[in-house]
C-alpha positions in Angstrom: 0.0 0.0 0.0 3.0 2.3 0.1 2.9 2.8 -3.7 -0.8 3.6 -3.2 -0.2 6.3 -0.5 2.6 7.7 -2.8 0.5 7.6 -6.1 -2.8 9.5 -4.4 -1.6 13.0 -5.0 -1.0 12.4 -8.8 -3.6 9.8 -9.5 -5.9 9.9 -6.8 -8.7 11.1 -9.2 -8.4 8.2 -11.6 -10.6 5.0 -11.1 -8.0 3.1 -13.0 -5.5 3.7 -10.0 -8.0 2.2 -7.5 -8.7 -0.9 -9.9 -5.0 -1.5 -10.2 -4.6 -1.1 -6.4 -7.5 -3.7 -5.7 -6.0 -5.9 -8.2 -2.5 -5.8 -6.6 -4.1 -6.6 -3.2 -5.7 -9.5 -4.7 -2.5 -10.7 -6.4 -0.4 -10.3 -3.2 -3.0 -12.0 -0.8 -3.4 -14.7 -3.4 0.2 -15.5 -3.6 0.3 -15.3 0.5 -2.7 -18.0 0.5 -0.7 -20.4 -1.7 2.3 -20.0 0.5 0.1 -21.2 3.4 0.7 -18.0 5.4 -1.7 -17.6 8.4 -5.5 -16.9 7.2 -6.0 -14.4 9.9 -3.0 -12.3 8.4 -4.9 -12.7 4.9 -8.4 -11.7 6.3 -7.3 -8.8 8.2 -4.6 -7.5 5.8 -7.4 -7.1 3.0 -9.4 -5.1 5.5 -6.4 -3.1 6.3 -6.0 -2.3 2.6 -9.6 -1.7 2.0 -9.7 0.8 4.9 -6.9 2.8 3.3 -8.7 3.0 -0.1 -12.1 3.9 1.2 -10.5 6.5 3.4 -8.8 8.0 0.4 -12.1 8.1 -1.7 -14.2 9.5 1.3 -11.5 12.5 1.6 -11.4 13.1 -2.0 -15.2 13.3 -2.5 -16.3 14.8 0.9 -13.4 16.9 1.9 -13.6 18.8 5.2 -17.3 17.9 5.4 -16.4 14.2 5.9 -14.4 15.0 8.7 -16.6 17.4 10.4 -20.2 16.6 9.6 -20.2 13.0 8.6 -18.8 9.6 9.8 -17.9 6.6 7.5 -18.3 3.5 9.5 -17.6 -0.2 8.7 -20.5 -2.7 9.8 -21.2 -6.3 9.8 -18.1 -8.7 8.5 -16.4 -5.7 7.5 -16.7 -4.0 10.8 -15.3 -7.2 12.2 -12.4 -6.5 10.0 -12.8 -9.9 8.2 -12.8 -9.6 4.4 -12.3 -12.5 1.9 -11.8 -11.7 -1.8 -15.6 -11.1 -2.6 -17.0 -10.3 0.7 -19.7 -7.6 1.1 -18.4 -4.1 1.9 -21.0 -3.1 4.5 -20.9 0.7 5.2 -22.9 2.9 7.5 -22.7 6.7 6.7 -23.8 8.8 9.8 -25.0 12.1 9.1 -25.8 15.0 11.6 -29.4 15.4 12.5 -29.3 19.0 11.0 -27.4 18.3 8.1 -30.3 17.6 5.8 -29.4 16.8 2.2 -26.7 19.1 1.6 -24.1 16.3 1.3 -26.3 14.1 -1.0 -24.4 15.1 -4.4 -21.0 14.3 -2.8 -22.2 11.1 -1.2 -23.6 10.1 -4.5 -20.5 10.5 -6.1 -18.6 8.4 -3.4 -21.1 5.6 -3.7 -21.1 5.5 -7.5 -17.3 5.2 -7.4 -17.4 2.2 -5.1 -20.0 0.4 -7.5 -17.7 1.3 -10.4 -14.8 -0.2 -8.8 -16.8 -3.4 -8.7 -17.1 -3.7 -4.8 -19.9 -5.8 -3.3 -21.3 -2.8 -1.7 -24.1 -2.6 0.9 -24.6 0.9 2.5 -27.1 3.0 4.2 -27.3 7.0 5.1 -28.8 7.4 8.5 -29.0 9.9 11.3 -27.9 8.8 14.9 -31.7 9.0 15.9 -32.7 6.7 12.8 -29.9 4.2 13.8 -31.2 4.1 17.4 -34.9 3.8 16.1 -34.1 0.8 13.7 -31.8 -0.9 16.1 -34.4 -1.1 18.7 -36.8 -2.7 16.5 -34.6 -5.1 14.7 -32.0 -7.7 15.9 -30.1 -7.6 12.6 -29.5 -3.8 12.9 -28.1 -4.0 16.3 -25.9 -7.0 15.4 -24.4 -5.0 12.7 -23.8 -2.1 14.8 -22.2 -3.7 17.6 -19.4 -4.9 15.3 -19.2 -1.3 13.9 -15.8 0.7 13.6 -15.2 4.1 12.5 -13.1 4.3 9.2 -13.1 8.1 8.9 -14.9 11.1 9.7 -16.3 12.8 13.0 -15.6 10.5 15.9 -18.2 12.3 18.1 -21.1 11.2 15.6 -19.7 7.6 16.1 -19.5 7.8 19.7 -22.9 9.1 20.0 -24.4 6.3 17.9 -22.4 3.9 20.1 -23.8 5.2 23.3 -27.3 5.5 21.9 -27.4 1.7 21.0 -25.6 0.5 24.2 -27.1 -2.4 26.4 -28.2 0.1 28.9 -30.4 1.7 26.3 -31.8 -1.5 24.3 -31.1 -5.0 23.9 -29.4 -5.9 27.1 -27.4 -9.0 27.4 -30.4 -11.3 28.3 -32.7 -10.1 25.4 -30.1 -10.1 22.9 -28.8 -13.5 23.8 -32.6 -14.8 23.8 -33.0 -13.3 20.2 -29.8 -14.7 18.8 -30.5 -18.0 20.3 -33.8 -18.2 18.5 -32.2 -16.9 15.3 -29.6 -19.6 15.5 -32.3 -22.4 16.2 -34.1 -21.3 13.0 -31.1 -21.2 10.9 -30.1 -24.8 12.0 -33.6 -25.8 11.2 -33.2 -24.8 7.6 -30.3 -27.1 7.2 -32.2 -29.8 9.2 -30.2 -29.5 12.2 -27.1 -31.2 10.4 -23.6 -30.1 9.4 -23.3 -32.9 7.1 -24.9 -32.0 3.9 -22.9 -33.3 0.9 -23.1 -29.7 -0.4 -22.8 -27.7 2.7 -22.9 -24.0 3.1 -19.8 -23.1 5.0 -21.0 -20.0 6.4 -24.7 -20.8 7.4 -24.6 -24.7 8.2 -24.5 -25.7 11.7 -20.7 -25.6 12.8 -20.1 -22.9 10.0 -18.7 -19.6 10.4 -21.9 -18.1 11.5 -21.8 -20.3 14.6 -18.4 -18.8 15.5 -19.9 -15.2 14.8 -22.9 -15.9 17.1 -20.4 -16.7 20.1 -18.7 -13.4 19.2 -21.7 -11.4 19.1 -23.0 -12.5 22.5 -19.6 -12.1 23.9 -19.5 -8.3 22.7 -22.9 -7.4 23.8 -22.9 -9.0 27.2 -19.3 -9.4 28.2 -17.8 -6.7 26.3 -15.2 -9.3 25.0 -14.0 -8.2 21.7 -12.1 -11.3 20.6 -12.2 -15.1 21.2 -9.0 -14.6 23.0 -10.9 -12.5 25.5 -13.3 -15.4 26.0 -10.3 -17.8 26.8 -8.9 -15.2 29.2 -12.3 -15.1 31.1 -12.1 -18.8 31.4 -14.9 -19.5 29.0 -12.3 -21.8 26.9 -9.8 -23.8 27.7 -6.6 -23.3 25.8 -7.1 -26.5 23.6 -10.8 -25.2 23.0 -9.5 -22.0 21.9 -7.1 -23.3 19.8 -9.7 -25.6 18.1 -11.8 -22.8 17.5 -9.0 -20.3 15.9 -7.8 -23.2 13.8 -11.4 -24.2 12.8 -12.1 -20.8 11.7 -9.0 -20.5 9.9 -9.9 -23.5 7.8 -13.2 -22.4 6.9 -11.7 -19.0 5.9 -9.2 -20.9 3.6 -12.3 -22.8 2.1 -14.1 -19.5 1.5 -11.2 -17.7 0.1 -10.8 -20.7 -2.5 -14.3 -20.4 -3.3 -14.3 -16.7 -3.8 -11.4 -16.8 -6.1 -12.6 -19.9 -8.0 -16.2 -18.2 -8.7 -14.9 -14.8 -8.9 -17.8 -13.8 -6.8 -19.1 -14.3 -3.2 -20.0 -18.1 -2.8 -20.4 -20.0 0.5 -21.8 -23.2 -1.0 -19.3 -26.1 -1.3 -21.1 -27.5 -4.3 -20.0 -30.9 -6.0 -18.7 -28.9 -8.9 -16.3 -26.9 -6.7 -15.0 -29.6 -4.4 -12.1 -31.0 -6.4 -10.9 -27.5 -7.4 -11.1 -26.5 -3.9 -9.4 -29.5 -2.5 -6.6 -29.1 -4.8 -6.1 -25.5 -4.1 -5.9 -26.3 -0.5 -3.3 -28.9 -1.1 -5.3 -32.1 -0.4 -4.4 -33.9 -3.6 -1.9 -36.9 -3.5 0.2 -38.3 -6.3 -1.8 -41.1 -8.0 -5.1 -39.9 -6.6 -8.4 -40.5 -8.3 -10.6 -37.4 -8.1 -12.9 -38.8 -5.7 -10.0 -39.8 -3.3 -8.8 -36.1 -3.1 -12.4 -34.9 -2.6 -13.1 -37.6 0.2 -9.8 -36.4 2.1 -10.7 -32.9 2.0 -14.3 -33.1 2.8 -13.6 -35.6 5.6 -11.4 -32.9 7.1 -14.2 -30.3 6.6 -16.9 -32.5 8.3 -14.7 -33.2 11.4 -13.9 -29.4 11.7 -17.5 -28.4 11.5 -18.4 -31.2 14.0 -16.0 -29.8 16.5 -17.1 -26.1 16.0 -20.7 -27.2 16.4 -19.8 -28.8 19.7 -17.8 -25.5 20.8 -20.7 -23.5 20.0 -23.0 -25.9 22.1 -20.7 -25.6 24.9 -20.1 -21.9 25.0 -23.8 -21.1 24.3 -24.6 -23.3 27.3 -22.3 -21.4 29.3 -23.7 -18.2 28.2 -27.1 -19.5 29.0 -26.2 -20.5 32.5 -24.8 -16.8 33.2 -27.1 -14.8 31.3 -30.6 -16.6 31.7 -30.1 -18.4 34.9 -28.0 -16.4 36.9 -30.4 -15.2 39.5 -31.8 -18.7 40.0 -30.8 -20.3 43.5 -31.3 -23.7 44.9 -29.5 -26.9 45.3 -29.1 -29.3 42.4 -31.5 -32.2 42.1 -29.9 -35.6 42.2 -31.0 -38.1 39.7 -28.7 -40.9 40.9 -25.1 -41.3 42.5 -23.5 -40.1 39.2 -25.7 -37.4 37.9 -27.7 -34.3 38.9 -29.9 -31.5 37.5 -28.6 -28.0 37.8 -30.5 -25.1 36.3 -32.1 -27.5 33.8 -28.9 -29.1 32.6 -27.6 -32.6 33.4 -24.4 -32.6 35.4 -21.9 -35.0 36.7 -21.8 -34.8 40.6 -18.0 -34.4 40.6 -15.1 -34.3 38.1 -14.2 -38.1 38.9 -17.2 -39.7 38.1 -16.2 -41.1 34.8 -13.1 -42.4 36.5 -15.0 -44.2 39.1 -17.8 -45.4 36.7 -16.7 -45.6 33.1 -20.0 -46.8 32.1 -21.4 -43.4 33.0 -20.1 -42.3 29.7 -23.1 -44.2 28.0 -25.6 -43.5 30.9 -25.4 -39.9 30.5 -27.3 -40.3 26.9 -29.6 -42.7 28.3 -30.6 -40.1 31.1 -31.1 -37.5 28.4 -33.6 -39.6 26.6 -35.5 -40.4 29.8 -35.7 -36.9 30.9 -36.9 -34.8 27.9 -37.6 -31.9 30.3 -33.7 -31.3 30.4 -32.4 -28.5 28.4 -28.9 -30.3 27.6 -25.8 -31.4 29.1 -23.9 -28.8 31.4 -20.8 -27.5 29.6 -18.5 -28.8 32.4 -19.9 -32.3 31.9 -19.4 -32.2 28.3 -15.7 -31.4 28.9 -15.6 -34.1 31.2 -16.9 -36.6 28.5 -14.5 -35.5 26.0 -11.6 -35.7 28.5 -12.5 -39.2 29.4 -13.3 -41.0 26.0 -9.9 -42.9 26.2 -11.8 -45.0 28.8 -13.9 -46.4 26.0 -11.7 -49.4 25.1 -12.3 -53.1 24.5 -13.0 -53.8 28.2 -15.5 -51.2 28.3 -17.2 -52.5 24.8 -17.5 -56.0 26.6 -18.8 -54.9 29.8 -22.4 -56.1 30.4 -23.2 -52.7 32.0 -22.2 -50.8 28.9 -23.9 -53.1 26.6 -27.1 -52.9 28.6 -27.1 -49.1 28.6 -26.6 -48.9 25.0 -29.4 -51.3 24.3 -31.7 -49.5 26.9 -31.1 -46.3 25.1 -32.0 -47.7 21.7 -35.4 -49.1 23.4 -36.3 -45.7 24.7 -39.8 -44.6 23.3 -38.7 -41.0 22.6 -35.0 -39.3 22.0 -33.2 -42.1 20.5 -32.1 -40.4 17.2 -31.3 -37.3 19.3 -29.1 -38.8 21.8 -27.2 -41.0 18.9 -26.5 -37.6 17.3 -25.4 -36.1 20.6 -23.1 -39.2 21.1 -21.7 -38.7 17.6 -21.1 -34.9 18.3 -19.2 -35.6 21.5 -17.1 -38.3 19.9 -18.6 -41.1 22.0 -20.6 -43.2 19.2 -17.2 -43.8 17.2 -15.5 -44.7 20.5 -18.0 -47.1 21.4 -18.5 -48.5 17.8 -14.9 -48.1 16.3 -16.3 -48.9 12.9 -18.5 -45.9 13.1 -15.5 -43.7 13.2 -14.6 -44.7 9.7 -17.9 -43.3 8.2 -17.7 -40.1 10.1 -17.6 -37.3 7.4 -17.5 -40.0 4.8 -18.6 -38.8 1.4 -21.2 -40.5 -0.9 -20.9 -40.1 -4.6 -24.2 -40.9 -6.1 -27.5 -39.2 -6.8 -29.5 -41.0 -3.9 -27.8 -39.4 -0.9 -27.8 -35.7 0.4 -25.6 -36.5 3.4 -22.4 -38.0 4.7 -22.7 -41.7 5.4 -22.7 -41.1 9.4 -25.6 -38.7 9.1 -27.5 -40.6 6.6 -27.1 -43.4 9.0 -28.7 -41.6 11.8 -31.4 -40.4 9.5 -32.4 -44.0 8.8 -32.7 -44.7 12.6 -34.8 -41.5 12.8 -37.0 -42.9 10.0 -37.3 -46.3 11.7 -38.3 -44.7 14.9 -40.9 -42.4 13.2 -42.3 -45.3 11.5 -42.9 -47.0 14.8 -45.1 -44.0 16.2 -48.7 -44.1 15.6 -49.2 -40.5 15.0 -46.9 -40.8 11.8 -48.4 -44.2 10.5 -50.3 -42.2 7.6 -47.0 -41.2 6.0 -46.0 -44.7 5.2 -48.8 -46.8 6.1 -47.3 -50.3 4.9 -43.9 -49.7 6.6 -45.3 -48.3 9.7 -47.7 -51.5 10.0 -44.7 -53.9 9.5 -42.7 -52.0 12.1 -45.3 -52.0 14.5 -45.6 -55.6 14.4 -41.9 -56.2 15.2 -41.5 -57.6 18.7 -38.1 -56.2 19.3 -37.6 -52.9 17.3 -34.2 -52.3 18.7 -32.9 -55.2 16.3 -34.3 -53.0 13.4 -32.4 -50.0 14.7 -29.3 -51.9 15.1 -29.6 -52.9 11.4 -30.1 -49.3 10.3 -27.2 -48.5 12.5 -24.8 -50.9 10.7 -26.3 -51.1 7.3 -23.6 -48.7 5.8 -21.0 -49.1 8.4 -18.5 -50.5 6.0 -18.9 -48.0 3.2 -15.8 -46.4 1.8 -13.4 -49.4 2.4 -13.8 -50.8 -1.0 -15.4 -54.3 -1.7 -18.9 -55.3 -0.9 -20.0 -52.9 2.0 -22.9 -55.0 3.0 -20.7 -58.1 3.5 -18.2 -56.2 5.3 -20.9 -54.4 7.3 -22.3 -57.9 8.3 -18.8 -59.0 9.7 -18.7 -55.6 11.8 -22.3 -56.3 13.1 -21.5 -59.8 14.1 -18.2 -58.5 15.8 
């Protein structure tokens, strides 16, 4: 950008000068991407360059008025200082209440220049009062504003907007968290509550970038934590969890960068047509690979990354829920048995050595969740304990009669079977208890009949078996429902569903190999 700063005086009025600068930024960051330099450096570097370009154009078109009577503010992803090659440039232009339309012509020229430069621009021009009114009524507006930062102009205008939309004026920590929680719930439902679509949206899918942003929004609004590192320092994340969150975010940024450059436009869907090119760009191809092998290697990494991010999102939101929604609740926890209790609506291990003393409790926790649908979830501290003690699930554990009985009792439950099997998969317990299942976690399927990875498809099969056993859904598939209802041991059909594709991706006849796994 030194060349840009030096050339402003002579060429600052030439659109070609700015186009050349943007192309040079693309070229430099593209080369850094291929050199595997840290993605944070790439993402924030693009933002740093964009700030300087916009500041120069702002001063060129608005002059002294831009410094005294107006403010140029970055909002949304640009406000977070996170830019990828074709990300939206979201801007808020603040004007004083008494300014009127005196600057309309200059602002029009400024915005026209940005469009002519090919930027994906989203902008609004508002007074402070208009910002406050719209933010009070719209969770999306306040979310954009809490990520805002001043690029240029009058700092007093920006400070007044920030003060007018602060938590003590609107959307306090509790109301903001409740609204964002409902928003995430609706978003996850659009993707059937699964991160394992074969053509995932890396931004909106469960476990995607939006889930990380969700954590950041709540942290900013309620705790005034500006970064993920701030959350770690406040004790919400262990060092290992913080590293997993940062590494996962960087991996998704790399995929999004490659998608933007491949399509030459904003694209967040990892479509079949893009997967091979992205996998190659990210270095997943090996000598002698067939195309599908390269894709499988890449997508398995992707699915395991979003599985971990999905778990971290669940863990952090549970911690936030406890502190924000249940902070005023008192009372002793309610005991369920010697190993577990209920605290503020969440299942909790009675102490941090429960799984050491009673390894079978690593399965019991999921049975209790199925038996108590009134519970909101598993407490974050207990999720951590489960993850930390998964190594206890060994051959002795698998052959322990208590463990086998607990697993069979789980799949015999009248409700919650699929939900808890999904939770087991998310926490890494299902793959530990059934080692063959680990091979199909994130396993791609290359045909026209499947929309999900093998593990997620398998859990959908289990869900459909359970659904066919319930009288209220008998009208959907009458004959299969009639047959299912006549089975004396539905759990055997559920086990068959769980194992029917368990040998996929190994070569050979997966049905025969799967039979061997089931017998084992």
